[in-house]
Every structure is written in structure tokens, then in C-alpha cells.
GURO-140449 format. One line per field, with one value per atom (N, C-alpha, C): residue number from 1; residue in three letters; atom name; y, x, z. Coordinates in Angstrom, 1 decimal. Layout:
# GURO-140449
nr	NUM:...
rest	ALA:...
atom	CA:...
v	Y:...
u	X:...
w	Z:...
# end
This chain:
# GURO-140449
nr	1:1:1:2:2:2:3:3:3:4:4:4:5:5:5:6:6:6:7:7:7:8:8:8:9:9:9:10:10:10:11:11:11:12:12:12:13:13:13:14:14:14:15:15:15:16:16:16:17:17:17:18:18:18:19:19:19:20:20:20:21:21:21:22:22:22:23:23:23:24:24:24:25:25:25:26:26:26:27:27:27:28:28:28:29:29:29:30:30:30:31:31:31:32:32:32:33:33:33:34:34:34:35:35:35:36:36:36:37:37:37:38:38:38:39:39:39:40:40:40:41:41:41:42:42:42:43:43:43:44:44:44:45:45:45:46:46:46:47:47:47:48:48:48:49:49:49:50:50:50:51:51:51:52:52:52:53:53:53:54:54:54:55:55:55:56:56:56:57:57:57:58:58:58:59:59:59:60:60:60:61:61:61:62:62:62:63:63:63:64:64:64:65:65:65:66:66:66:67:67:67:68:68:68:69:69:69:70:70:70:71:71:71:72:72:72:73:73:73:74:74:74:75:75:75:76:76:76:77:77:77:78:78:78:79:79:79:80:80:80:81:81:81:82:82:82:83:83:83:84:84:84:85:85:85:86:86:86:87:87:87:88:88:88:89:89:89:90:90:90:91:91:91:92:92:92:93:93:93:94:94:94:95:95:95:96:96:96:97:97:97:98:98:98:99:99:99:100:100:100:101:101:101:102:102:102:103:103:103:104:104:104:105:105:105:106:106:106:107:107:107:108:108:108:109:109:109:110:110:110:111:111:111:112:112:112:113:113:113:114:114:114:115:115:115:116:116:116:117:117:117:118:118:118:119:119:119:120:120:120:121:121:121:122:122:122:123:123:123:124:124:124:125:125:125:126:126:126:127:127:127:128:128:128:129:129:129:130:130:130:131:131:131:132:132:132:133:133:133:134:134:134:135:135:135:136:136:136:137:137:137:138:138:138:139:139:139:140:140:140:141:141:141:142:142:142:143:143:143:144:144:144:145:145:145:146:146:146:147:147:147:148:148:148:149:149:149:150:150:150:151:151:151:152:152:152:153:153:153:154:154:154:155:155:155:156:156:156:157:157:157:158:158:158:159:159:159:160:160:160:161:161:161:162:162:162:163:163:163:164:164:164:165:165:165:166:166:166:167:167:167:168:168:168:169:169:169:170:170:170:171:171:171:172:172:172:173:173:173:174:174:174
rest	MET:MET:MET:GLU:GLU:GLU:GLN:GLN:GLN:VAL:VAL:VAL:SER:SER:SER:SER:SER:SER:ARG:ARG:ARG:VAL:VAL:VAL:VAL:VAL:VAL:TYR:TYR:TYR:ARG:ARG:ARG:ASN:ASN:ASN:PRO:PRO:PRO:TRP:TRP:TRP:MET:MET:MET:THR:THR:THR:VAL:VAL:VAL:ARG:ARG:ARG:GLU:GLU:GLU:ASP:ASP:ASP:GLU:GLU:GLU:ILE:ILE:ILE:ARG:ARG:ARG:ARG:ARG:ARG:ALA:ALA:ALA:ASP:ASP:ASP:GLY:GLY:GLY:SER:SER:SER:PRO:PRO:PRO:GLY:GLY:GLY:ILE:ILE:ILE:PHE:PHE:PHE:GLY:GLY:GLY:VAL:VAL:VAL:VAL:VAL:VAL:GLU:GLU:GLU:LYS:LYS:LYS:PRO:PRO:PRO:ASP:ASP:ASP:PHE:PHE:PHE:ALA:ALA:ALA:LEU:LEU:LEU:VAL:VAL:VAL:LEU:LEU:LEU:PRO:PRO:PRO:ARG:ARG:ARG:THR:THR:THR:ARG:ARG:ARG:GLU:GLU:GLU:GLY:GLY:GLY:PHE:PHE:PHE:TRP:TRP:TRP:MET:MET:MET:VAL:VAL:VAL:GLU:GLU:GLU:GLN:GLN:GLN:PHE:PHE:PHE:ARG:ARG:ARG:TYR:TYR:TYR:PRO:PRO:PRO:VAL:VAL:VAL:GLY:GLY:GLY:ARG:ARG:ARG:ARG:ARG:ARG:ALA:ALA:ALA:TRP:TRP:TRP:GLU:GLU:GLU:PHE:PHE:PHE:PRO:PRO:PRO:GLN:GLN:GLN:GLY:GLY:GLY:GLY:GLY:GLY:TRP:TRP:TRP:GLY:GLY:GLY:MET:MET:MET:GLU:GLU:GLU:ALA:ALA:ALA:THR:THR:THR:GLY:GLY:GLY:GLY:GLY:GLY:ASP:ASP:ASP:GLN:GLN:GLN:ALA:ALA:ALA:ASP:ASP:ASP:LEU:LEU:LEU:ALA:ALA:ALA:ARG:ARG:ARG:HIS:HIS:HIS:GLU:GLU:GLU:LEU:LEU:LEU:ALA:ALA:ALA:GLU:GLU:GLU:GLU:GLU:GLU:THR:THR:THR:GLY:GLY:GLY:LEU:LEU:LEU:ARG:ARG:ARG:ALA:ALA:ALA:ALA:ALA:ALA:SER:SER:SER:MET:MET:MET:VAL:VAL:VAL:HIS:HIS:HIS:LEU:LEU:LEU:GLY:GLY:GLY:HIS:HIS:HIS:LEU:LEU:LEU:TYR:TYR:TYR:GLU:GLU:GLU:ALA:ALA:ALA:TYR:TYR:TYR:GLY:GLY:GLY:TYR:TYR:TYR:SER:SER:SER:THR:THR:THR:GLN:GLN:GLN:GLY:GLY:GLY:PHE:PHE:PHE:ASP:ASP:ASP:VAL:VAL:VAL:TYR:TYR:TYR:LEU:LEU:LEU:ALA:ALA:ALA:THR:THR:THR:GLY:GLY:GLY:LEU:LEU:LEU:GLU:GLU:GLU:GLU:GLU:GLU:GLY:GLY:GLY:GLU:GLU:GLU:PRO:PRO:PRO:ASP:ASP:ASP:ARG:ARG:ARG:GLU:GLU:GLU:ALA:ALA:ALA:SER:SER:SER:GLU:GLU:GLU:GLN:GLN:GLN:ASP:ASP:ASP:MET:MET:MET:ILE:ILE:ILE:HIS:HIS:HIS:ARG:ARG:ARG:TRP:TRP:TRP:PHE:PHE:PHE:SER:SER:SER:ASP:ASP:ASP:ALA:ALA:ALA:GLU:GLU:GLU:ILE:ILE:ILE:THR:THR:THR:ALA:ALA:ALA:MET:MET:MET:ILE:ILE:ILE:ARG:ARG:ARG:THR:THR:THR:GLY:GLY:GLY:GLN:GLN:GLN:ILE:ILE:ILE:VAL:VAL:VAL:ASP:ASP:ASP:ALA:ALA:ALA:PRO:PRO:PRO:SER:SER:SER:LEU:LEU:LEU:ALA:ALA:ALA:ALA:ALA:ALA:LEU:LEU:LEU:THR:THR:THR:LEU:LEU:LEU:PHE:PHE:PHE:THR:THR:THR:LEU:LEU:LEU:THR:THR:THR
atom	N:CA:C:N:CA:C:N:CA:C:N:CA:C:N:CA:C:N:CA:C:N:CA:C:N:CA:C:N:CA:C:N:CA:C:N:CA:C:N:CA:C:N:CA:C:N:CA:C:N:CA:C:N:CA:C:N:CA:C:N:CA:C:N:CA:C:N:CA:C:N:CA:C:N:CA:C:N:CA:C:N:CA:C:N:CA:C:N:CA:C:N:CA:C:N:CA:C:N:CA:C:N:CA:C:N:CA:C:N:CA:C:N:CA:C:N:CA:C:N:CA:C:N:CA:C:N:CA:C:N:CA:C:N:CA:C:N:CA:C:N:CA:C:N:CA:C:N:CA:C:N:CA:C:N:CA:C:N:CA:C:N:CA:C:N:CA:C:N:CA:C:N:CA:C:N:CA:C:N:CA:C:N:CA:C:N:CA:C:N:CA:C:N:CA:C:N:CA:C:N:CA:C:N:CA:C:N:CA:C:N:CA:C:N:CA:C:N:CA:C:N:CA:C:N:CA:C:N:CA:C:N:CA:C:N:CA:C:N:CA:C:N:CA:C:N:CA:C:N:CA:C:N:CA:C:N:CA:C:N:CA:C:N:CA:C:N:CA:C:N:CA:C:N:CA:C:N:CA:C:N:CA:C:N:CA:C:N:CA:C:N:CA:C:N:CA:C:N:CA:C:N:CA:C:N:CA:C:N:CA:C:N:CA:C:N:CA:C:N:CA:C:N:CA:C:N:CA:C:N:CA:C:N:CA:C:N:CA:C:N:CA:C:N:CA:C:N:CA:C:N:CA:C:N:CA:C:N:CA:C:N:CA:C:N:CA:C:N:CA:C:N:CA:C:N:CA:C:N:CA:C:N:CA:C:N:CA:C:N:CA:C:N:CA:C:N:CA:C:N:CA:C:N:CA:C:N:CA:C:N:CA:C:N:CA:C:N:CA:C:N:CA:C:N:CA:C:N:CA:C:N:CA:C:N:CA:C:N:CA:C:N:CA:C:N:CA:C:N:CA:C:N:CA:C:N:CA:C:N:CA:C:N:CA:C:N:CA:C:N:CA:C:N:CA:C:N:CA:C:N:CA:C:N:CA:C:N:CA:C:N:CA:C:N:CA:C:N:CA:C:N:CA:C:N:CA:C:N:CA:C:N:CA:C:N:CA:C:N:CA:C:N:CA:C:N:CA:C:N:CA:C:N:CA:C:N:CA:C:N:CA:C:N:CA:C:N:CA:C:N:CA:C:N:CA:C:N:CA:C:N:CA:C:N:CA:C:N:CA:C:N:CA:C:N:CA:C:N:CA:C:N:CA:C:N:CA:C:N:CA:C:N:CA:C:N:CA:C:N:CA:C:N:CA:C:N:CA:C
v	-1.3:0.2:0.8:2.3:3.5:4.7:5.5:6.5:7.6:7.7:9.2:10.9:11.0:12.6:12.1:13.6:13.4:15.2:15.2:16.5:16.7:16.9:17.9:18.0:17.7:17.6:18.6:18.5:18.4:19.0:20.0:19.9:19.9:20.0:20.8:19.8:20.7:19.9:18.9:18.0:17.0:15.3:16.1:15.6:16.0:15.4:16.2:14.5:15.1:14.3:14.2:13.3:13.3:12.6:13.0:12.0:11.5:10.5:10.2:9.4:9.8:8.9:7.9:6.9:5.3:4.7:3.9:3.2:1.6:0.7:-0.4:-1.2:-2.6:-3.3:-3.7:-4.0:-4.0:-2.8:-1.3:-0.4:0.6:-0.3:0.4:1.8:2.7:4.1:3.7:3.8:4.0:5.5:5.0:6.1:6.4:6.7:6.6:7.4:7.5:8.9:8.4:9.3:8.4:9.7:9.5:9.8:9.7:10.9:10.9:11.4:11.1:11.0:10.5:11.4:10.7:9.1:8.3:7.5:8.1:7.3:7.1:6.2:6.5:5.4:4.6:3.1:2.8:2.0:2.2:1.6:1.1:-0.1:-1.2:-1.0:-0.4:-0.3:-2.1:-2.4:-3.7:-3.8:-4.0:-4.5:-5.4:-6.5:-7.1:-8.2:-8.7:-9.4:-8.5:-7.5:-6.2:-4.9:-4.7:-3.1:-2.1:-0.6:0.3:1.1:1.6:1.6:3.5:3.9:5.3:5.7:5.8:6.0:7.7:8.0:8.9:9.2:10.4:10.4:11.1:10.0:9.6:10.4:11.9:12.7:11.7:11.3:10.5:9.8:8.6:7.5:7.4:9.4:9.8:8.5:8.3:7.6:7.3:6.7:6.9:5.1:5.2:3.7:3.3:2.3:2.2:1.9:2.5:2.3:2.3:1.9:2.3:3.4:4.0:5.5:5.6:6.2:6.5:8.0:8.4:9.5:10.0:10.8:10.7:12.8:13.1:14.4:15.0:14.8:16.2:16.2:16.3:16.6:17.7:18.1:18.9:18.4:16.7:15.8:16.7:17.1:17.4:16.7:16.4:15.5:14.4:13.5:12.7:11.8:9.8:9.2:8.5:7.9:6.8:6.3:5.3:5.3:6.5:7.2:9.1:9.5:8.9:9.0:8.6:7.4:5.9:7.2:7.3:7.5:8.6:9.8:10.8:10.4:9.5:10.0:8.6:7.9:7.5:8.4:9.2:9.7:10.8:11.2:13.4:12.2:10.5:10.7:9.9:9.3:8.2:9.4:9.4:10.7:9.0:7.6:6.9:6.9:6.1:6.3:5.3:4.8:3.1:3.1:2.0:1.7:1.1:0.7:-0.5:-0.2:0.4:0.2:-0.8:-1.7:-2.3:-2.7:-2.5:-2.4:-3.7:-4.0:-5.4:-5.6:-4.4:-4.3:-3.5:-3.0:-2.0:-3.0:-1.7:-2.1:-0.3:-1.2:-0.2:0.2:0.9:1.5:1.4:2.0:1.6:1.8:-0.1:0.3:0.5:0.5:0.3:1.8:2.5:4.2:5.1:4.9:5.5:5.3:6.1:6.0:5.2:5.4:5.7:4.8:5.1:3.1:3.9:2.2:2.5:2.0:2.0:1.1:1.0:-0.7:-1.0:-0.7:-0.7:-0.4:-1.5:-2.3:-2.8:-2.4:-1.7:-0.4:-1.1:-1.7:-2.1:-1.3:-1.7:-0.6:0.4:0.5:1.0:2.4:3.7:4.3:5.0:5.5:6.4:8.2:8.8:10.4:11.1:12.4:12.9:13.2:12.5:13.1:14.2:14.9:16.1:16.3:15.9:15.9:17.9:17.0:18.2:18.5:20.0:20.3:19.2:18.5:17.6:16.4:16.2:15.1:15.1:16.6:16.7:15.8:15.5:14.6:12.6:13.0:11.5:11.2:9.4:8.8:7.9:7.7:6.3:5.3:4.3:3.2:2.0:1.3:-0.5:-1.2:-2.4:-4.0:-4.7:-5.4:-7.3:-7.8:-8.8:-9.6:-10.2:-10.6:-10.8:-10.3:-8.7:-7.7:-6.9:-7.3:-6.8:-7.5:-9.1:-10.0:-9.8:-9.2:-9.3:-7.9:-6.8:-6.0:-6.1:-6.6:-6.2:-7.5:-7.8:-9.2:-8.1:-7.0:-6.4:-5.2:-4.8:-3.9:-2.4:-2.9:-1.3:-1.2:-2.0:-2.3:-1.7:-1.4:-1.9:-0.7:0.3:-0.2:-1.0:-0.2:-1.2:-1.8:-0.5:-0.5:-1.1:-0.3:-1.3:-3.0:-3.5:-4.7:-5.3:-5.5:-5.4:-5.5:-4.1:-4.6:-5.6:-5.8:-7.4:-8.1:-8.6:-9.8:-9.8:-8.2:-8.6:-8.9:-8.1:-9.2:-10.6:-10.7:-12.6:-13.4:-12.7:-14.0:-13.5:-12.8:-12.7:-13.5
u	1.4:-0.2:1.0:0.4:1.4:0.2:1.4:0.1:1.0:-0.7:-0.5:-0.3:-1.1:-1.3:-2.1:-1.5:-2.0:-2.7:-4.1:-4.0:-4.3:-4.4:-4.7:-6.6:-7.7:-8.6:-9.0:-8.4:-8.3:-7.3:-7.8:-6.1:-6.6:-6.4:-6.7:-5.7:-5.9:-4.2:-4.6:-5.1:-4.9:-5.0:-5.2:-5.3:-5.5:-5.0:-4.8:-6.1:-6.3:-6.9:-6.5:-6.5:-6.0:-6.8:-6.9:-7.0:-6.1:-5.7:-4.6:-5.1:-5.4:-5.4:-4.0:-4.8:-3.4:-3.7:-2.9:-2.4:-2.9:-4.2:-3.2:-2.5:-2.1:-0.8:-1.3:-2.9:-3.1:-3.7:-2.9:-2.8:-4.5:-5.3:-6.5:-7.1:-7.4:-7.5:-8.2:-8.0:-8.2:-7.9:-9.2:-8.5:-9.3:-8.0:-8.1:-8.3:-9.1:-9.5:-8.5:-7.2:-6.6:-6.2:-6.6:-6.6:-5.5:-4.4:-3.1:-3.3:-3.1:-3.5:-0.9:-1.2:-0.5:-0.1:0.5:0.7:0.3:-0.3:-1.2:-0.2:-0.1:0.5:-1.0:-1.6:-2.1:-2.4:-2.3:-1.4:-2.7:-2.1:-3.0:-2.3:-3.0:-2.3:-3.3:-1.5:-3.1:-2.1:-3.7:-2.5:-3.8:-3.6:-4.0:-5.1:-5.2:-6.0:-6.5:-6.8:-7.2:-6.4:-7.9:-6.7:-8.2:-7.0:-8.2:-8.4:-9.2:-9.6:-10.6:-11.1:-11.2:-12.9:-13.6:-14.8:-14.9:-15.4:-15.8:-16.8:-17.8:-18.2:-17.6:-17.5:-16.7:-17.8:-17.8:-18.5:-18.9:-17.8:-19.0:-19.2:-19.1:-20.3:-21.9:-21.7:-22.5:-23.0:-22.0:-22.2:-20.6:-21.0:-19.6:-19.3:-18.6:-17.9:-16.9:-16.3:-14.5:-13.8:-13.1:-11.2:-10.4:-9.4:-7.9:-7.2:-6.3:-5.8:-5.0:-5.8:-4.5:-4.6:-3.4:-3.9:-2.4:-2.5:-1.0:-1.1:0.9:1.1:1.0:-0.5:-0.4:0.5:-0.2:0.2:1.7:1.6:2.3:3.0:4.0:4.5:6.0:6.2:7.0:7.3:6.9:6.3:7.9:8.3:8.8:8.9:9.7:9.3:7.8:7.3:6.2:5.7:7.3:7.1:6.6:7.6:7.3:5.4:4.6:3.2:2.7:2.8:2.2:2.0:3.2:3.1:2.1:3.3:2.3:0.4:0.1:-1.7:-2.5:-1.4:-1.6:-2.0:-0.7:-0.9:-1.7:-2.1:-2.7:-4.6:-4.3:-5.9:-6.6:-5.7:-6.1:-5.4:-4.2:-3.5:-2.1:-2.6:-1.8:0.2:1.1:2.0:2.5:3.7:3.7:4.8:5.6:7.2:8.0:6.5:7.5:6.3:6.9:6.6:6.8:5.4:6.6:5.3:6.6:5.9:5.8:4.2:3.3:3.9:3.4:3.3:3.0:2.9:2.7:1.4:0.0:-0.9:-1.4:-2.3:-2.7:-4.6:-4.8:-5.7:-6.8:-7.2:-7.6:-7.1:-6.1:-5.5:-5.9:-7.5:-7.5:-8.1:-7.8:-7.5:-6.7:-6.4:-5.3:-4.3:-3.6:-2.2:-1.5:-2.9:-2.2:-2.1:-1.2:-0.9:-0.3:-0.8:-0.7:0.7:0.9:1.4:1.6:1.0:0.5:1.6:1.5:2.5:1.7:2.9:1.7:2.1:1.5:1.9:2.0:2.6:2.6:3.3:3.0:3.9:3.2:1.9:1.0:0.9:1.6:1.3:-0.5:-1.2:-2.4:-2.3:-2.6:-2.3:-3.6:-3.1:-4.4:-4.1:-5.6:-5.6:-5.5:-5.0:-4.5:-5.3:-6.5:-6.7:-7.4:-7.0:-7.4:-8.6:-9.0:-11.0:-11.2:-10.1:-11.9:-12.2:-11.2:-11.3:-12.4:-13.0:-14.0:-14.9:-15.5:-16.5:-15.8:-14.7:-14.0:-13.9:-14.3:-13.8:-13.1:-12.7:-11.5:-12.0:-11.2:-12.2:-11.3:-11.7:-10.5:-11.9:-11.4:-11.8:-11.3:-11.9:-11.7:-11.8:-11.0:-10.6:-12.1:-12.6:-13.7:-14.7:-14.7:-16.0:-15.6:-14.5:-13.6:-14.6:-14.2:-14.8:-16.3:-17.1:-18.9:-18.6:-18.5:-18.2:-18.4:-17.0:-16.8:-18.5:-18.7:-19.7:-20.9:-21.3:-23.2:-22.9:-21.0:-20.7:-20.7:-20.6:-19.7:-17.9:-17.7:-16.1:-16.1:-15.9:-16.3:-15.0:-14.2:-12.8:-12.0:-12.3:-11.7:-9.8:-9.4:-7.6:-7.4:-8.6:-8.8:-8.9:-9.4:-9.7:-8.3:-8.1:-7.0:-5.7:-5.6:-4.2:-4.8:-6.1:-6.1:-6.2:-5.7:-5.1:-3.8:-3.3:-1.9:-1.2:-2.0:-2.2:-1.8:-2.9:-3.7:-2.1:-1.5:-0.3:1.1:0.6:2.3:2.2
w	0.1:0.5:-0.4:-0.8:-0.3:-0.8:0.0:0.4:-0.7:-1.6:-3.2:-2.0:-1.5:-0.4:1.1:1.6:2.4:2.9:3.8:4.4:5.5:6.8:7.9:7.8:8.1:7.8:9.2:10.3:11.7:12.3:13.7:14.5:16.1:16.8:18.3:19.2:20.6:21.1:21.6:21.0:21.6:20.0:19.5:18.1:16.7:15.6:14.7:13.8:12.7:11.8:10.8:9.7:8.3:7.7:6.3:5.0:4.4:3.4:3.2:2.2:0.7:-0.3:-0.6:-1.1:-0.8:-2.4:-2.2:-4.1:-3.4:-3.1:-3.0:-3.7:-3.5:-4.2:-5.7:-6.1:-7.1:-8.1:-7.8:-8.3:-8.0:-7.4:-7.3:-6.0:-6.3:-5.4:-4.3:-2.4:-2.0:-0.6:0.4:1.2:2.8:3.5:5.1:5.2:6.7:8.1:9.0:9.0:10.4:11.1:12.5:13.9:14.5:14.7:15.1:16.7:17.8:19.0:19.3:20.9:21.1:22.3:22.4:23.8:24.5:25.6:26.4:28.0:28.9:29.9:30.9:30.9:31.7:32.9:34.0:35.3:35.7:36.4:37.2:38.5:39.7:40.4:41.9:41.4:43.0:43.8:44.8:46.2:46.6:47.4:48.2:47.3:46.5:45.6:44.6:44.7:44.1:43.0:42.8:41.9:42.0:42.4:42.3:40.9:41.5:39.3:39.6:38.6:38.8:38.1:38.0:37.1:37.0:36.0:35.0:34.3:33.6:32.7:31.1:30.6:29.1:28.3:27.9:26.5:25.6:24.9:23.4:23.3:24.3:24.9:25.3:26.3:27.0:28.6:29.5:30.1:31.5:32.2:33.6:33.4:33.9:33.5:34.4:34.8:35.5:34.8:35.2:33.8:34.7:34.4:35.5:34.7:35.8:35.5:34.5:33.1:32.5:31.7:30.7:30.5:29.8:29.3:28.5:28.7:27.6:28.3:27.0:26.1:24.8:23.6:22.5:21.1:21.7:22.4:22.8:24.0:23.7:25.1:25.4:26.9:27.4:28.5:29.2:30.8:30.6:29.9:30.7:29.4:30.0:29.2:29.8:29.2:29.7:31.3:31.6:33.1:33.8:34.0:34.4:34.1:32.8:32.8:33.7:33.6:34.2:36.1:36.6:37.5:37.7:37.1:37.5:37.3:36.5:35.8:36.9:38.1:39.0:40.3:40.0:41.1:41.3:40.0:39.4:39.8:39.2:39.1:40.4:41.6:43.0:43.6:44.2:45.3:45.0:44.5:45.2:44.3:45.3:45.2:44.8:43.7:43.5:44.0:45.2:44.9:43.4:43.4:42.6:41.0:40.3:38.3:37.6:36.7:36.1:34.7:33.7:32.5:32.1:31.7:30.9:29.5:29.0:27.4:26.8:25.6:24.2:23.8:23.7:22.4:21.7:21.3:20.5:20.7:20.2:21.0:20.2:19.1:17.5:16.5:15.8:15.4:13.5:13.8:12.4:11.2:13.0:12.0:12.7:14.2:14.5:15.4:15.0:15.6:17.1:17.6:19.6:19.8:20.3:21.3:22.7:23.7:24.8:25.6:27.2:27.3:28.7:28.8:30.3:31.7:32.9:33.4:35.2:36.0:36.9:38.4:39.4:40.1:41.8:41.9:43.7:44.4:45.8:46.9:46.6:47.4:47.0:48.3:48.1:49.5:49.0:49.7:49.8:49.8:49.0:49.3:48.2:48.5:48.2:46.3:46.0:43.9:43.8:42.7:41.9:40.8:40.5:39.1:38.7:36.9:36.1:36.3:35.9:35.9:35.1:33.8:32.7:34.1:35.0:36.0:37.5:36.9:38.8:39.2:37.9:38.5:38.7:38.5:38.7:40.1:40.5:42.1:41.6:42.3:42.9:43.8:43.5:44.8:44.4:45.4:45.4:45.5:44.8:44.0:43.9:44.1:44.7:42.8:43.2:41.7:41.5:42.2:42.2:41.7:42.5:42.3:40.5:40.2:38.9:38.0:38.3:36.9:36.6:38.5:38.1:37.4:37.8:37.0:35.3:34.6:33.9:32.8:33.6:33.5:33.1:33.5:34.1:33.5:32.4:31.8:32.7:33.5:34.6:34.3:33.4:32.9:31.8:30.7:29.2:28.5:29.4:28.6:28.0:26.3:26.2:26.6:26.9:27.4:28.2:29.3:30.6:30.9:29.7:29.7:29.1:28.2:27.5:28.6:29.0:30.4:31.3:31.4:33.0:32.1:30.8:30.0:29.7:29.8:29.8:31.7:32.1:33.6:34.1:33.6:33.4:32.9:31.8:31.3:31.5:32.9:33.6:35.1
# end
């Protein structure tokens, strides 16, 4: 597949959307809409046979749901590496500080239309503190759940965040 042309159709501080004209191997033309977003970090804060999670309203889908702490530096990334980002997001969203942060893997959020990937970290040796949330996270809450509660929440649709579910899969494989 070969890119013939590319043009930016939308840009804001969090993403760029571009439209690419392509030529397939057989010579036929095609088009791709691509969302460019920087990679993010997702943290699995593990303690006492369970995890800490956060819940917030997600505007695009119009509902609240539980997920693992996650976030990115933004399009103008100046904050540091992914491990620094993981520690930052964990402290910001939950107030937790981790003695150990282990990288479990790198995944892609939706590689059919987006460049965004994410790194998954297992945080252990947790010390509680006060969250320091951004204005966009003012409705966020955090809470600890046992492994059994998390399994039930997946079954009942309380956890529907694909990166969180993928991160749990990586954890189970360790």
C-alpha cells in the first residue's frame, strides 16, 4: 500500500485528523481517515488481591464507567518518558504513589483508524495520598475493588473501557 497524498482536515490540542489517499498493491485507489494522538500510559494499581480503579463521565459515549488510571502528555509532549507518565497519572487521578512500576507491554487503542498506542504498567507497593485532578477530571472518583468484584463488573457492563480490559489480559498472562 502506498500513500499518494495526505491532508490535515482537523487539529486541536489533543489530536490531528488527516485524510490519506492511497494506492493498493493492485493499483486501485483508496482513502483512509487517520486520527493521530500521542501514546498514553495505563496503570494497574494492584494491592490485596484487587485493583484501584477510577470512574468518570466519558462525554463521547454519554455515560460513566470504571476504568484504570490512564492518560497522556498531550500533542506537545514535554513531560518525560512513559514510566514517568504512568506515575504522574496514578498520583493525579488516585493520589496513590507506587514503590514499584513494572512495564507489562505496549498495545494499540484502535489501529484501524488511529496511531495511538499505550503502555501498560503494574503498580505495587502503593501508598495513599490526595489526588490532584485536572479540571476535566473533577467528577472522577476512585475506589479499590477485589478481583471477584472486577470480574462481576465486566460481566455487568460497568467496565467497558477496551484498554482497561486489554491491560487486565496482559496482567493475567504475567
